[in-house]
C-alpha positions in Angstrom: -32.7 73.3 -30.2 -31.3 71.0 -32.1 -32.8 69.3 -34.8 -35.4 66.6 -33.9 -34.7 63.1 -35.6 -38.3 61.2 -36.3 -38.6 57.7 -36.8 -40.7 56.7 -39.8 -42.1 54.0 -38.0 -43.1 56.7 -35.1 -45.4 58.4 -37.8 -49.2 58.1 -36.4 -51.8 56.6 -38.9 -54.8 59.1 -39.5 -57.2 59.2 -36.8 -61.3 60.0 -36.9 -60.0 64.1 -36.2 -57.8 64.3 -39.1 -58.6 66.3 -42.1 -58.0 62.9 -44.1 -61.2 61.7 -42.7 -63.0 64.7 -42.6 -66.4 64.7 -44.7 -65.8 68.5 -45.3 -62.4 68.2 -47.3 -63.5 64.6 -48.8 -63.7 66.4 -52.6 -61.0 69.1 -52.1 -59.2 68.7 -55.5 -55.4 68.9 -54.0 -53.8 65.8 -51.9 -50.7 64.2 -51.0 -51.2 60.7 -50.1 -54.3 61.8 -49.4 -54.0 64.5 -47.6 -56.0 67.5 -48.2 -53.1 70.3 -48.7 -53.1 74.0 -49.7 -52.7 74.4 -53.6 -49.0 75.1 -53.5 -47.7 72.6 -51.5 -49.3 70.1 -53.3 -47.5 71.5 -56.4 -44.0 71.2 -54.7 -45.2 68.0 -53.4 -46.3 67.0 -56.9 -42.7 67.8 -58.4 -40.7 66.3 -56.1 -42.2 62.6 -56.7 -41.8 63.3 -60.5 -38.4 63.7 -60.1 -38.1 61.2 -57.4 -41.1 58.3 -56.8 -40.0 57.5 -53.3 -41.1 61.0 -51.9 -43.9 60.2 -49.3 -46.0 62.8 -47.0 -47.8 62.5 -44.3 -50.0 65.3 -42.6 -48.3 67.6 -40.1 -50.2 67.4 -36.5 -51.2 71.1 -34.9 -53.5 73.8 -35.3 -50.9 76.3 -37.3 -50.6 73.6 -39.9 -54.3 73.4 -40.6 -56.3 76.5 -42.6 -60.2 76.6 -43.4 -61.3 78.8 -46.6 -65.3 79.3 -47.7 -67.0 78.9 -50.6 -69.6 80.7 -52.1 -71.6 78.2 -51.0 -70.7 78.9 -47.6 -69.0 75.1 -47.4 -66.2 75.3 -44.7 -63.1 73.5 -46.5 -60.2 72.9 -44.3 -56.3 72.2 -45.6 -52.6 71.5 -44.2 -50.4 74.2 -45.5 -47.9 72.2 -43.9 -46.7 68.2 -44.3 -44.2 65.8 -43.4 -41.7 64.6 -45.5 -39.7 61.0 -46.1 -38.3 58.5 -48.3 -39.9 55.3 -49.0 -37.8 53.0 -47.6 -35.8 54.9 -45.3 -36.2 54.9 -41.4 -35.8 58.3 -40.8 -37.8 61.7 -42.0 -36.1 64.1 -44.2 -37.7 67.1 -43.4 -41.1 69.1 -43.7 -42.4 71.7 -46.4 -45.0 73.7 -46.3 -46.5 77.0 -48.2 -47.8 80.4 -46.1 -47.1 83.3 -43.8 -46.6 81.7 -40.3 -43.3 81.0 -40.2 -41.9 84.2 -38.0 -40.1 86.2 -40.5 -41.1 89.8 -39.7 -40.0 91.0 -43.1 -41.8 89.1 -45.2 -45.4 89.7 -44.8 -46.5 87.5 -48.1 -47.2 83.5 -48.6 -43.4 82.2 -49.1 -42.5 78.1 -49.7 -41.0 77.0 -46.3 -38.4 73.7 -46.3 -37.2 72.0 -43.3 -34.8 69.8 -43.2 -31.6 69.0 -40.6 -29.0 70.2 -43.8 -30.2 73.6 -43.5 -29.1 76.5 -40.5 -30.1 79.5 -41.6 -27.7 81.8 -39.7 -30.7 84.6 -39.3 -32.3 83.0 -36.4 -30.7 81.5 -33.8 -29.7 77.9 -33.1 -32.5 77.5 -30.5 -35.2 78.7 -33.3 -37.4 76.3 -35.2 -36.4 78.3 -38.1 -33.1 77.7 -37.9 -33.3 74.7 -39.3 -35.7 76.2 -42.8 -35.3 78.0 -45.9 -38.1 80.5 -47.1 -38.5 81.1 -51.0 -41.5 82.6 -53.2 -40.6 81.0 -56.4 -41.8 77.5 -57.1 -38.8 76.8 -59.2 -36.3 77.7 -56.5 -38.4 75.9 -53.6 -38.5 72.8 -55.7 -34.7 73.1 -56.5 -34.8 73.3 -52.6 -36.4 71.0 -51.7 -34.4 68.5 -53.6 -31.3 69.4 -52.2 -31.9 69.4 -49.1 -34.6 66.8 -48.2 -32.3 63.4 -48.6 -31.6 60.3 -46.7 -29.9 60.0 -44.1 -26.4 58.2 -44.1 -25.1 55.1 -42.3 -23.0 57.7 -40.4 -25.8 59.8 -40.0 -27.6 57.3 -38.3 -24.9 55.9 -36.5 -24.4 59.0 -34.8 -27.7 59.6 -33.9 -28.2 55.9 -31.8 -24.4 55.4 -30.5 -25.4 57.6 -27.1 -28.3 54.8 -26.3 -25.4 52.3 -27.6 -22.8 53.3 -25.3 -25.5 53.6 -22.2 -26.2 49.6 -22.6 -22.6 48.7 -23.0 -22.3 51.5 -19.4 -25.3 49.5 -18.2 -23.6 46.1 -17.9 -20.5 47.4 -16.3 -22.7 49.0 -14.0 -25.0 46.0 -12.8 -21.2 44.3 -13.0 -19.8 46.6 -10.3 -22.7 46.4 -8.1 -22.3 43.0 -8.0 -19.1 43.5 -6.4 -20.1 46.1 -4.3 -22.9 44.2 -3.0 -20.8 41.6 -1.8 -18.6 44.2 0.1 -21.1 45.9 1.9 -22.0 43.7 4.3 -18.2 43.6 5.4 -18.5 47.5 6.4 -19.6 46.1 10.4 -16.9 46.8 12.7 -17.9 43.9 14.7 -18.1 41.8 11.9 -14.7 43.2 10.6 -12.6 42.8 14.0 -13.7 39.3 14.8 -12.4 38.8 11.5 -9.3 40.1 11.9 -9.0 38.8 15.0 -9.1 35.0 13.4 -7.1 36.0 10.4 -4.3 37.1 12.7 -4.5 34.2 14.5 -5.2 31.5 11.1 -4.4 33.9 8.7 -6.4 31.1 6.6 -10.5 30.8 7.7 -13.2 33.0 7.5 -15.5 32.4 10.6 -18.1 34.5 9.9 -21.4 34.2 7.6 -20.6 37.2 5.8 -17.0 36.9 5.1 -17.6 33.1 3.7 -20.0 34.5 1.6 -18.1 37.4 0.4 -15.0 34.9 -0.3 -16.5 32.3 -1.7 -17.6 34.6 -4.7 -16.0 37.9 -4.8 -12.3 37.1 -6.6 -15.0 35.6 -9.2 -16.9 38.8 -9.3 -13.8 40.8 -8.9 -12.3 39.3 -12.3 -15.4 39.6 -14.2 -15.7 43.1 -13.4 -11.7 43.3 -14.5 -12.7 41.9 -17.5 -15.6 44.0 -18.8 -14.0 47.2 -17.3 -10.9 46.5 -19.3 -12.3 44.7 -22.5 -13.0 47.3 -24.9 -16.6 46.8 -27.1 -15.8 47.5 -30.7 -19.0 48.9 -32.1 -20.5 47.9 -35.5 -23.5 50.2 -37.1 -25.6 48.2 -39.8 -27.6 49.3 -42.0 -29.4 47.3 -44.6 -30.6 48.7 -48.0 -32.0 47.5 -51.2 -30.2 47.8 -54.4 -32.0 46.5 -57.1 -33.1 43.3 -55.8 -30.1 43.3 -53.9 -29.7 43.6 -50.4 -27.0 45.5 -49.6 -25.2 46.8 -45.8 -23.5 49.9 -45.1 -21.3 48.8 -42.3 -20.1 51.8 -40.1 -16.8 50.2 -37.5 -16.5 52.5 -33.7 -13.1 50.2 -32.8 -13.9 50.7 -28.6 -16.8 52.4 -28.9 -16.6 53.8 -25.4 -14.3 56.5 -26.6 -16.5 57.7 -29.5 -19.3 61.1 -29.2 -19.3 60.9 -33.2 -18.5 58.1 -35.7 -17.5 60.9 -38.4 -13.8 59.7 -38.6 -14.8 56.4 -38.7 -14.6 54.1 -41.8 -17.7 52.6 -43.5 -18.0 49.3 -45.4 -20.7 48.7 -47.8 -21.1 45.4 -49.7 -23.6 42.5 -50.4 -25.1 40.5 -47.8 -23.3 37.8 -48.8 -20.0 39.2 -48.5 -21.1 40.1 -44.7 -18.9 38.0 -41.6 -21.5 35.4 -41.0 -20.9 36.8 -36.9 -22.5 39.8 -38.0 -25.2 38.1 -40.2 -26.2 35.8 -37.2 -26.4 38.8 -34.9 -28.3 41.0 -37.7 -30.5 37.6 -37.3 -31.0 37.0 -34.2 -31.7 41.3 -32.6 -34.1 41.2 -36.1 -36.3 38.5 -33.8 -36.3 41.3 -31.5 -38.7 44.8 -30.6 -36.5 48.1 -31.9 -34.3 49.1 -28.7 -34.2 45.7 -27.4 -30.7 44.9 -25.9 -28.8 42.1 -25.9 -25.8 42.0 -24.0 -22.6 40.6 -26.2 -24.9 40.5 -29.4 -26.3 44.2 -29.4 -29.1 46.0 -30.2 -31.9 47.1 -33.5 -31.9 50.7 -33.6 -34.4 51.0 -36.4 -36.3 48.4 -39.0 -33.4 47.8 -40.8 -30.2 49.2 -38.8 -28.2 47.7 -35.5 -25.3 48.6 -33.5 -23.6 45.1 -32.7 -21.0 43.8 -30.4 -17.7 42.4 -31.7 
């Protein structure tokens, strides 16, 4: 199973069923961003935030992530053993942290810290296993160091690679639409009677179409074919633009994918970083237009907005 790239904007707000709003967890002393968590997860999350204040936490839903304990007074308390981690201002979740015994490690029967990240490849497990993307350590300090090294923001190239397939699909859809237009004009001409009648006329006249079908096709075919040839042969240069803040100044990272349809990955494409004031006007204009639209909304000749702060542009 490939790693899932989760948008921060897709994380669901707490509901009445979440432990944020559970009366039995209201006075639980260990909370990260209002989420009641296991003591070890609280300590790990607190250390992460002490190292970088931008770390944020979100409840990881699922029965396997919830544990309940009963106090001496018989009161049941519930808390999460895993929490999703993202960085304030970033578009994508950077991973999950947790603590417990439930991670499917046969040789370990004690509770361990779990770090899940796209940056981890645990060769002890097959790539289709969830544990392939996890590391497990018993020591708290090692867990902190591991989390800080693996729970890192996505680079512009990573984000571009995640979204380039959808961008190419939009381009291909335009081409398919134009191609369908050409085929739509030609398909009625497959009628034998029409073709025979037109052929007789072509032999005799060589200039004039007498059937309505041929007349309609002739009126639009040349223009449609020219449009198809232009779309088919014209390379679409893709520019992945990621907008970010550097202090109080807005900067952009631009990944240039010349003739985007030829790329499966932008790994070897150049990346340019610059302040917004230095960005070419046409790129600024297209970003401004797409910023007014919804995520995933494609505009032919302009591009598509992939996240709150990133765009694929046609140029």
